[in-house]
C-alpha positions in Angstrom: -42.1 19.3 89.0 -40.7 18.4 92.4 -38.1 20.5 94.2 -35.6 17.6 93.9 -36.2 17.3 90.2 -35.6 21.0 89.7 -32.4 20.8 91.7 -31.1 17.9 89.6 -32.1 19.7 86.4 -30.1 22.7 87.4 -27.1 20.6 88.2 -27.2 18.8 84.9 -28.0 21.9 82.9 -25.1 23.9 84.3 -22.5 21.2 83.5 -24.1 20.4 80.1 -23.9 24.1 79.2 -20.2 24.2 80.1 -19.5 21.1 78.0 -21.4 22.5 75.0 -19.4 25.8 75.2 -16.1 24.0 75.4 -16.7 21.5 72.6 -18.4 24.1 70.4 -15.2 26.2 70.7 -13.1 23.1 69.9 -15.1 22.3 66.8 -15.3 26.0 65.8 -11.5 26.4 65.6 -11.2 24.8 62.1 -14.1 26.9 60.9 -12.4 30.0 62.3 -9.4 29.3 60.1 -11.6 29.1 57.1 -13.4 32.3 58.0 -10.2 34.2 58.4 -9.1 32.9 55.0 -12.2 34.6 53.6 -12.2 37.9 55.4 -8.6 38.7 56.4 -7.7 39.8 52.9 -11.0 41.7 52.3 -12.8 44.4 54.1 -16.2 42.9 55.1 -18.9 44.6 57.1 -19.6 43.5 60.7 -23.0 42.2 59.7 -21.4 39.9 57.1 -18.9 38.6 59.6 -21.6 38.1 62.2 -23.8 36.2 59.7 -20.8 34.0 58.6 -20.2 33.2 62.3 -23.9 32.3 62.9 -23.9 30.1 59.7 -21.2 27.9 61.2 -23.0 27.2 64.5 -26.0 24.9 63.5 -23.7 22.2 62.1 -21.4 22.4 65.1 -24.3 22.3 67.6 -25.8 19.2 66.1 -22.5 17.5 67.2 -22.0 19.2 70.6 -25.6 19.1 72.0 -25.5 15.3 72.4 -22.0 15.6 73.9 -23.3 18.3 76.3 -26.0 15.9 77.5 -23.4 13.2 78.2 -21.2 15.6 80.1 -24.0 17.1 82.1 -25.4 13.8 83.3 -22.0 12.2 84.0 -20.5 15.1 86.0 -23.7 16.1 87.8 -24.6 12.6 88.9 -21.0 11.9 89.7 -20.7 14.9 92.0 -24.0 14.0 93.7 -22.8 10.5 94.2 -19.5 11.7 95.6 -21.3 14.0 98.0 -23.6 11.1 99.1 -26.6 13.0 97.9 -27.8 9.9 95.9 -27.4 7.8 99.1 -29.5 10.3 101.0 -32.2 10.1 98.3 -32.3 6.3 98.6 -32.5 6.6 102.4 -35.7 8.7 102.2 -37.3 6.2 99.8 -36.4 7.8 96.4 -34.8 5.1 94.2 -32.2 6.1 91.7 -34.6 5.3 88.9 -36.3 8.5 89.9 -33.4 10.3 88.1 -35.1 9.3 84.9 -37.5 12.2 85.2 -35.0 15.2 85.2 -32.6 13.4 82.9 -35.4 12.6 80.5 -36.6 16.2 80.5 -33.2 17.6 79.6 -32.4 14.9 77.1 -35.8 15.3 75.4 -35.3 19.1 75.2 -31.8 18.6 73.7 -33.2 16.1 71.2 -35.9 18.6 70.0 -33.3 21.4 69.7 -30.9 19.1 67.7 -33.8 18.2 65.4 -34.3 21.9 64.6 -30.6 22.1 63.8 -30.4 19.1 61.5 -33.8 19.4 59.8 -34.0 23.1 59.2 -31.3 25.5 60.5 -28.4 23.3 59.4 -29.3 23.1 55.6 -30.3 26.8 55.7 -27.0 27.9 57.2 -25.0 25.8 54.6 -26.8 27.5 51.7 -26.4 31.0 53.3 -22.8 30.4 54.0 -22.2 29.4 50.4 -23.8 32.6 49.0 -21.7 34.8 51.3 -18.6 32.8 50.5 -19.1 33.3 46.8 -19.6 37.0 47.3 -16.4 37.4 49.3 -14.4 35.3 46.9 -15.7 37.4 44.0 -14.4 40.5 45.7 -11.1 38.7 46.4 -10.6 37.4 42.9 -8.0 40.1 42.0 -6.1 39.2 45.2 -5.9 35.5 44.3 -4.1 36.2 41.0 -0.4 35.5 41.5 2.3 37.5 39.6 4.4 35.8 37.0 2.2 32.7 36.9 0.0 31.6 33.9 -3.5 31.4 35.5 -5.9 29.1 33.6 -8.7 29.2 36.2 -10.7 31.8 34.2 -13.3 30.5 31.8 -11.8 30.2 28.2 -9.0 32.5 29.2 -5.3 32.4 30.2 -4.0 35.3 32.3 -0.4 36.3 33.0 0.5 39.4 35.1 4.1 40.4 35.5 3.7 42.5 38.6 0.9 43.2 41.1 0.8 46.1 43.5 0.2 45.4 47.2 -3.4 46.6 47.1 -4.0 44.2 44.1 -6.0 46.9 42.3 -3.2 47.7 39.8 -1.5 45.2 37.5 1.6 45.7 35.3 2.5 43.7 32.2 -0.7 42.0 31.4 -1.0 39.1 28.9 -4.5 37.8 28.1 -5.1 34.9 25.6 -8.5 33.3 24.9 -10.9 32.1 22.3 -14.5 33.3 22.0 -17.6 31.3 21.0 -17.1 32.2 17.3 -13.7 30.5 17.3 -11.7 33.7 17.1 -8.4 33.6 19.1 -7.6 36.9 20.7 -4.3 38.0 22.4 -4.3 41.2 24.5 -1.1 42.7 25.8 -1.2 45.9 27.9 1.3 47.8 30.0 -1.0 48.2 33.0 -4.6 47.7 34.2 -6.8 49.0 37.0 -8.8 46.2 38.5 -12.4 46.6 39.8 -14.3 43.6 41.2 -18.1 43.5 40.3 -19.6 41.1 42.9 -23.2 41.2 41.5 -22.1 40.3 37.9 -19.3 38.0 39.0 -16.7 39.7 36.9 -13.5 41.7 37.0 -13.5 45.0 35.1 -10.1 45.6 33.7 -9.3 49.1 32.6 -6.3 48.5 30.3 -3.8 51.1 29.2 -1.3 51.2 26.4 -1.8 47.9 24.8 -2.4 45.9 21.6 -4.9 43.3 20.5 -4.0 40.4 18.2 -6.9 38.5 16.5 -6.8 35.3 14.5 -9.5 33.0 13.2 -8.9 29.4 12.1 -11.8 29.8 9.6 -9.9 32.6 7.9 -6.2 31.6 8.1 -5.2 34.4 5.8 -6.7 37.0 8.0 -4.8 38.5 10.9 -5.8 41.6 12.8 -3.6 43.9 14.9 -4.9 46.9 16.7 -3.5 49.2 19.4 -5.3 51.2 22.1 -4.5 53.8 24.7 -7.3 52.8 27.1 -9.8 50.0 26.9 -12.2 48.3 29.3 -12.3 44.5 29.3 -14.6 42.4 31.5 -13.3 39.0 32.7 -15.6 36.3 34.0 -14.5 35.0 37.4 -17.2 32.6 38.5 -14.9 29.7 37.7 -12.0 31.1 39.7 -12.7 29.1 42.8 -14.1 26.1 41.0 -17.2 25.6 38.9 -20.4 25.3 41.1 -23.8 24.3 39.9 -26.9 26.0 41.1 -27.9 23.0 43.2 -26.5 23.1 46.8 -24.4 20.3 48.2 -26.0 17.4 50.0 -25.8 18.9 53.5 -27.4 22.1 52.2 -30.4 20.5 50.5 -33.8 20.7 52.0 -35.8 17.7 53.3 -38.1 17.7 50.3 -35.2 17.7 47.8 -33.6 14.8 49.7 -36.8 12.8 49.8 -37.2 13.3 46.1 -33.7 12.2 45.3 -34.1 9.2 47.7 -37.0 8.0 45.6 -34.7 8.3 42.6 -32.3 5.9 44.2 -29.5 8.4 45.2 -27.6 6.7 48.0 -26.0 9.9 49.3 -29.5 11.4 49.9 -30.6 8.3 51.9 -27.5 8.5 54.1 -28.0 12.2 54.7 -31.7 11.7 55.6 -30.8 9.0 58.1 -28.0 11.1 59.6 -30.4 14.0 60.2 -32.6 11.8 62.3 -29.8 9.8 64.0 -27.9 12.7 65.5 -30.8 14.1 67.6 -31.6 10.7 69.1 -28.0 10.4 70.1 -28.9 12.7 73.0 -31.2 9.9 74.5 -28.6 7.2 73.8 -25.9 9.2 75.6 -28.3 9.9 78.5 -28.9 6.1 78.9 -25.2 5.5 79.1 -24.4 8.4 81.4 -27.0 7.7 84.1 -25.7 4.4 85.4 -22.0 5.5 84.9 -22.6 8.8 86.7 -24.6 7.4 89.6 -21.9 5.0 90.6 -19.3 6.4 93.0 -15.9 6.9 91.5 -12.7 8.7 92.1 -11.5 11.7 90.1 -14.6 13.9 90.2 -15.0 16.2 87.2 -11.7 15.1 85.6 -12.9 11.5 85.5 -16.2 12.7 84.0 -14.5 14.5 81.2 -12.2 11.5 80.5 -15.1 9.1 80.3 -16.9 11.6 78.1 -14.0 11.8 75.7 -13.7 8.0 75.5 -17.5 7.6 74.9 -17.6 10.4 72.3 -14.6 9.0 70.4 -16.0 5.5 70.5 -19.4 6.7 69.3 -18.2 8.9 66.4 -15.7 6.2 65.3 -18.6 3.7 65.1 -20.8 6.3 63.3 -18.1 7.3 60.8 -17.4 3.6 60.0 -21.1 2.8 59.6 -21.6 5.9 57.3 -18.7 4.8 55.2 -20.1 1.3 54.7 -23.5 2.8 53.9 -22.1 5.2 51.3 -20.2 2.3 49.7 -23.4 0.2 49.5 -22.0 -2.5 51.7 -24.9 -2.1 54.2 -28.3 -0.4 54.0 -28.3 3.3 54.8 -30.4 2.9 58.0 -28.1 0.1 59.3 -24.9 2.0 58.7 -26.1 5.3 60.3 -28.1 3.9 63.2 -25.9 1.2 64.5 -23.8 3.6 66.6 -27.0 4.8 68.4 -28.2 1.2 68.9 -24.9 0.0 70.3 -24.6 3.0 72.7 -28.2 2.6 73.9 -27.8 -1.1 74.4 -24.6 -0.5 76.4 -26.5 1.9 78.6 -29.4 -0.6 79.1 -26.9 -3.3 80.1 -25.5 -1.0 82.8 -28.8 0.3 83.9 -29.5 -2.5 86.6 -26.2 -1.5 88.3 -27.6 1.9 89.1 -29.8 0.7 92.0 -27.0 -1.3 93.7 -25.2 0.3 96.6 -21.4 0.5 96.5 -19.8 -2.9 97.1 -23.0 -4.8 96.2 -21.9 -6.2 92.9 -22.8 -9.8 92.0 -19.3 -11.1 92.6 -19.2 -9.4 96.1 -22.6 -10.8 97.0 -21.5 -14.3 95.9 -18.3 -14.1 98.1 -20.4 -12.9 101.1 -22.8 -15.9 100.6 -19.8 -18.3 100.5 -18.3 -16.8 103.7 -21.6 -17.0 105.5 -22.1 -20.6 104.5 -18.6 -21.4 105.8 -19.3 -19.7 109.2 -22.6 -21.5 109.5 -21.0 -24.9 108.7 -18.2 -24.4 111.3 -20.5 -23.4 114.1 -23.2 -26.0 113.3 -20.8 -28.9 113.9 -20.7 -30.1 117.6 -17.3 -30.0 119.3 -15.5 -33.3 120.1 -16.5 -34.8 123.4 -19.5 -32.5 123.8 -23.1 -33.6 123.7 -25.1 -32.3 120.8 -27.3 -29.4 121.6 -30.3 -30.4 119.6 -32.5 -27.8 121.1 -30.1 -24.9 120.6 -30.2 -22.9 117.4 -27.1 -22.2 115.3 -27.2 -18.5 116.2 -27.1 -19.3 120.0 -24.2 -21.7 119.4 -22.3 -18.9 117.6 -22.9 -16.5 120.5 -21.9 -19.2 123.1 -18.7 -20.0 121.3 -17.9 -16.3 121.0 -18.3 -15.9 124.8 -16.0 -18.9 125.4 -13.4 -17.4 123.1 -13.4 -14.2 125.1 
């Protein structure tokens, strides 16, 4: 790699890294609120917190890596253009198309890194996050129970607690009503209970004190049982407390093999997800094609203008992407067309702007046309002979212009 290529790569990489850090933090803030909701009410180890933090990053980086490429190319080339470095490169015979080499290297590296996020790390992180979230919520089940509220979220059970201590490990005034698989209705009333969460089994162990149990069966309407107890242990299933979940992960957490199998079965969501995992990485190349001609043109504003252009392009891209994915999920368009049209439109826009990159400032087509018209008018004026003067048939138009200029002086 040439020295100039390494210099350009360093410039683009530094600005791209800054953009990735900024946008990753912006996208991480909503996830941070979700994390705090999980851990603030429960003592979790530092390793669990660190793993939860890492699990949120692949999905965010799949968005921010293409944005980083866009920011890096726009700001780096814009700064080089403002400092006349690109003009100096053109003066020594290096055309601006030579920028394709360093930009292509960085865009290709970002594409490969994003592929690793969308195809492997992203689904793995979603599945890991779900397991950790279930464990934490299992430990927090006793905290989520509200006093003086009939809670029907437990499977086949209605729970009412009159009062809950601040630590949520001791309840007072417990009312439990439920029906077992044999059809026996059972009502348990106790003065107090000590609550112990069992994460591995997904249960709450209630150590009840000073209570009674009422049993009734619809098969034996004449039979009614009443018993009292001083202490009793009662397990309560809590896997349904945060909503019933099947063993199969959600669409973003499924592996590529599972998505391919479901795609063959005709599942539209699987087809859209597959196309999305391949479209996001190639957005790095589409953004690079747009950023090169826009960054190489001189403009006012410097870095601020670069960030503003980046925000506009990113908002436009993700609006198109979201609209296309919505149409694909509704079946209005094929999955590949709905997901890929944002990339195609962005890349086409960059290719349209690409010929402008070689033009010097002020050399647009309109300005060149106006200069041609002005030159034609000057030639037409000076080529006409003056009244009363003999035509100078042997004198060129250039010499006539010089002679009339001396006469005007």
